[in-house]
C-alpha positions in Angstrom: 14.2 21.2 15.9 11.4 18.6 16.1 9.2 20.5 13.6 11.9 20.1 11.0 11.9 16.4 11.5 8.1 15.9 11.6 6.4 13.7 9.0 2.6 13.5 8.4 1.4 9.9 7.8 -2.2 9.5 6.7 -3.8 6.2 7.5 -1.2 5.7 10.2 -3.2 3.0 12.0 -3.6 0.7 8.9 -1.5 -2.3 8.0 1.2 -0.4 6.0 0.8 2.9 7.9 1.4 1.3 11.3 4.7 -0.1 10.0 5.7 3.3 8.5 5.0 5.0 11.8 7.1 2.5 13.7 10.0 2.8 11.3 9.9 6.6 11.2 10.0 6.8 15.0 12.9 4.4 15.1 14.8 6.6 12.7 14.4 9.7 14.9 11.5 11.4 13.2 8.5 13.0 14.9 5.3 11.8 13.4 1.8 13.1 13.0 -0.4 10.1 12.2 -4.0 10.5 11.1 -6.7 7.8 11.2 -10.2 7.6 9.9 -12.7 8.5 12.7 -14.3 5.4 14.0 -11.3 3.1 13.3 -9.0 1.7 16.0 -5.7 3.4 16.6 -5.0 2.1 20.2 -2.1 -0.1 19.0 -0.2 3.0 18.1 -0.6 4.3 21.7 1.4 1.3 22.8 4.4 2.8 21.0 4.4 5.2 24.0 6.4 7.9 22.2 5.9 11.6 22.9 7.0 12.4 19.4 3.9 10.7 18.0 0.7 12.8 17.5 -2.5 10.8 16.8 -5.3 12.7 15.1 -8.6 11.7 13.7 -9.1 13.1 10.2 -11.7 12.1 7.6 -10.2 12.2 4.1 -13.2 14.1 2.9 -12.7 16.8 5.6 -10.2 19.2 4.0 -10.0 21.3 7.2 -9.1 18.3 9.4 -6.4 17.2 6.9 -4.9 20.8 6.9 -5.0 20.9 10.7 -3.1 17.6 10.8 -0.5 18.9 8.4 0.0 22.0 10.6 0.0 20.1 13.9 3.2 19.8 16.0 4.8 22.7 14.1 4.0 21.3 10.6 5.3 18.5 8.4 8.2 20.1 6.5 10.1 16.8 6.5 7.4 15.3 4.2 4.1 13.7 3.9 3.3 10.0 3.3 -0.2 9.7 2.1 -1.1 6.1 2.8 -4.8 6.3 3.7 -7.3 5.0 1.1 -10.5 3.0 1.7 -10.3 -0.7 1.0 -13.1 -3.2 1.8 -12.9 -6.9 2.2 -16.3 -7.2 0.5 -17.9 -5.5 -2.5 -19.1 -2.0 -1.5 -22.8 -1.1 -1.7 -22.0 2.4 -3.0 -18.6 2.3 -4.6 -18.5 6.0 -5.5 -19.2 7.1 -2.0 -17.3 4.3 -0.2 -14.2 4.1 -2.4 -13.8 6.5 -5.2 -14.7 9.8 -3.6 -12.6 9.3 -0.5 -9.6 8.1 -2.5 -9.6 10.9 -5.1 -10.8 13.9 -3.0 -8.8 12.7 0.0 -5.6 12.6 -2.1 -6.2 16.1 -3.4 -6.9 17.3 0.2 -3.7 15.8 1.4 -1.7 17.3 -1.5 -3.1 20.8 -0.9 -2.5 20.5 2.8 1.1 19.4 2.2 1.8 22.3 -0.2 0.2 24.7 2.3 2.4 23.4 5.1 5.6 23.6 3.1 6.3 19.9 3.0 9.4 19.2 1.0 8.0 16.1 -0.6 4.9 13.9 -0.8 4.9 10.2 -1.3 1.5 8.7 -2.3 0.8 5.1 -1.6 -0.7 3.8 -4.8 -1.0 0.1 -5.6 -0.4 -2.5 -8.3 -4.2 -2.1 -8.6 -3.4 1.1 -10.5 -1.2 -1.0 -12.9 -3.3 -4.1 -13.5 -5.6 -5.3 -14.9 -4.5 -4.0 -18.2 -5.8 -6.3 -20.9 -4.4 -4.0 -23.5 -0.9 -5.3 -22.9 0.6 -7.0 -25.9 1.6 -10.6 -25.6 4.9 -10.9 -23.9 4.9 -7.2 -22.8 6.3 -6.6 -19.3 4.2 -5.1 -16.5 6.2 -2.2 -15.1 5.8 1.4 -14.0 4.5 2.3 -17.4 1.4 0.2 -17.1 -1.9 1.7 -16.0 -5.1 -0.2 -15.1 -7.9 -0.3 -17.6 -10.7 1.4 -15.6 -13.5 0.5 -18.0 -12.5 -3.2 -17.8 -12.8 -2.9 -14.0 -16.1 -1.0 -13.9 -17.7 -3.6 -16.2 -16.7 -6.3 -13.7 -17.7 -4.3 -10.6 -14.1 -4.1 -9.4 -14.0 -0.6 -7.8 -10.9 -0.7 -5.7 -8.6 -0.6 -8.8 -10.7 2.2 -10.2 -10.3 4.2 -7.0 -6.6 3.8 -6.8 -6.1 4.6 -10.5 -8.2 7.7 -10.3 -6.5 8.8 -7.1 -3.0 8.4 -8.5 -3.8 10.1 -11.8 -5.3 13.0 -9.8 -2.1 13.3 -7.8 0.0 13.6 -10.9 -2.3 16.1 -12.4 -2.1 18.2 -9.2 1.7 18.1 -9.1 1.8 19.2 -12.8 0.0 22.4 -11.9 2.6 23.4 -9.3 6.1 23.5 -10.7 8.6 22.3 -8.1 6.1 20.2 -6.2 7.9 17.0 -5.3 5.8 13.9 -5.7 6.5 10.2 -5.9 4.1 7.3 -5.9 4.8 3.8 -4.7 2.9 0.8 -6.0 3.1 -2.2 -3.6 1.9 -5.6 -4.6 0.1 -7.9 -2.1 1.6 -6.9 1.3 2.2 -9.7 3.8 3.8 -9.9 7.2 3.0 -9.3 10.9 -0.2 -7.3 11.6 0.5 -4.5 14.0 -3.2 -3.4 13.9 -6.0 -5.4 15.6 -8.1 -5.8 12.4 -7.8 -7.9 9.4 -6.7 -6.0 6.3 -7.4 -6.9 2.7 -4.0 -8.0 1.6 -3.5 -10.3 4.6 -7.0 -11.7 3.9 -5.7 -13.0 0.5 -3.3 -15.4 2.3 -5.8 -16.1 5.1 -8.5 -17.2 2.6 -6.0 -19.2 0.5 -4.9 -21.1 3.6 -8.6 -21.9 4.3 -9.4 -23.4 1.0 -10.4 -20.4 -1.2 -10.5 -21.2 -4.9 -10.3 -17.5 -5.9 -7.4 -17.3 -8.4 -7.1 -13.5 -8.2 -7.7 -13.5 -11.9 -6.7 -10.1 -13.4 -5.8 -8.6 -10.0 -2.6 -10.3 -9.0 1.0 -9.4 -9.7 3.1 -10.7 -6.8 3.7 -10.2 -3.0 6.1 -8.3 -0.8 6.8 -8.1 2.9 5.1 -5.1 4.6 8.3 -4.2 6.3 9.9 -3.7 2.9 7.0 -1.5 1.8 7.4 0.7 4.9 11.2 0.9 4.3 10.6 1.9 0.7 8.4 4.8 1.8 11.3 6.0 3.9 13.8 5.7 1.1 11.5 7.8 -1.2 11.1 10.3 1.6 14.9 10.7 2.1 16.4 10.2 -1.3 18.0 13.4 -2.7 15.8 13.2 -5.8 12.8 11.0 -6.8 10.6 11.0 -9.8 7.6 9.1 -11.1 6.3 5.7 -10.0 8.0 3.0 -8.1 6.8 -0.6 -8.2 7.4 -2.4 -4.9 7.2 -6.2 -5.2 9.4 -9.2 -4.6 8.9 -10.5 -8.1 6.1 -10.9 -10.6 4.6 -14.4 -10.9 1.3 -16.2 -11.1 -1.0 -16.7 -8.2 -0.7 -20.5 -8.9 3.0 -20.2 -8.1 2.3 -18.3 -4.9 -0.3 -21.0 -3.8 2.3 -23.8 -4.3 4.9 -21.8 -2.3 2.3 -21.2 0.5 1.6 -24.9 0.7 5.3 -25.6 1.3 5.8 -22.8 3.8 2.6 -23.4 5.7 2.4 -27.2 6.0 -0.3 -27.1 8.7 -2.6 -25.6 6.0 -1.3 -27.4 3.0 -4.2 -29.9 2.9 -6.7 -27.0 2.5 -4.9 -25.0 -0.2 -6.5 -25.3 -3.6 -4.2 -26.8 -6.2 -4.4 -24.4 -9.1 -3.2 -25.8 -12.5 0.3 -24.5 -13.2 0.3 -21.5 -15.4 -3.5 -21.1 -15.3 -4.2 -18.1 -13.1 -2.4 -15.2 -14.9 -1.0 -16.6 -18.1 -0.6 -13.1 -19.5 2.1 -12.2 -16.8 5.7 -12.3 -17.9 7.6 -13.5 -14.8 10.3 -11.2 -13.3 12.3 -11.6 -10.2 12.4 -9.0 -7.5 15.8 -7.6 -8.5 14.2 -6.7 -11.9 10.7 -5.8 -11.0 11.6 -3.5 -8.1 14.8 -2.2 -9.7 14.0 1.5 -9.1 13.7 1.0 -5.4 16.6 -1.4 -5.2 18.7 1.4 -6.8 17.7 3.6 -3.8 18.9 1.0 -1.4 15.9 -1.2 -0.7 16.7 -4.8 0.4 13.9 -7.3 -0.3 12.9 -9.8 2.4 12.6 -13.3 1.0 9.0 -14.1 0.1 9.1 -17.3 2.2 9.7 -15.1 5.3 6.8 -12.8 4.4 4.4 -15.7 4.1 5.7 -17.3 7.4 5.5 -14.0 9.3 2.0 -13.5 8.0 0.8 -17.0 8.9 2.1 -16.6 12.4 0.5 -13.2 12.9 -2.8 -14.4 11.5 -2.7 -17.3 13.9 -1.7 -15.3 16.9 -4.5 -12.8 16.3 -7.0 -15.7 15.8 -7.7 -14.9 12.1 -6.5 -18.5 11.4 -7.3 -21.5 13.6 
């Protein structure tokens, strides 16, 4: 029955969410996708699939989230909580714009999922809930055990990492109160690839700005990059795996932003002249390099196949150009 194969995807019209919706439909699932009121979801209508329900639902509106979880017969097949506010520019009111929607929204989704009898919830966290972590010892690996130092971020006015860290911790605290509640979190690095949505998202903007001469070295907030298609596929693996537990880092390697910039200059020759030449080893000297097979081992063990980073960059460049985000 369709209701037994229906998945709730919050933030279904975003960069990652749109790819997840597309993959779920291709795999035969029915999908209820929510979007923040006032944002554009028209690109999902182009999928023209009667199994797709599109519903506006503010993360702070517990009733709207519960209604979405119950729509179409419910979401017993699972919930993928992708929605979380992320701004290209610094927020004027970080508590209201980022922290409250991220934390309270996550709790609303978890409560709605439990009430609807969802078999499992996968929460999209971020490497922003892993780094920056200046408390790491020299030579210590960044992996799923690492948590962002929120006081470090607050002191520097970096509120997105604070919101993602608080939201993920709130999710684990909620799950601990309900024995048998199945929860997994996925922590993608900088996601790149084709934009299905009409707007520019924050991770794609990292590449866009680099190709246009930005000197931002991403300082304490970079870990690596990954193709958005792989991130969507990883969500499906976590949804379908017989058992899951804990956190899952999703990145095609760990390396410094200076290395990424040099690779982008090679892959995108039309923009190579504009790309800032960072001194080798200067952007994240605290990072211990790891390849994708090591860094994303938990997901690879579930069957994830990583797309080469070169392809992610090239796909992103083409999409940014096609959508006029690059000249």
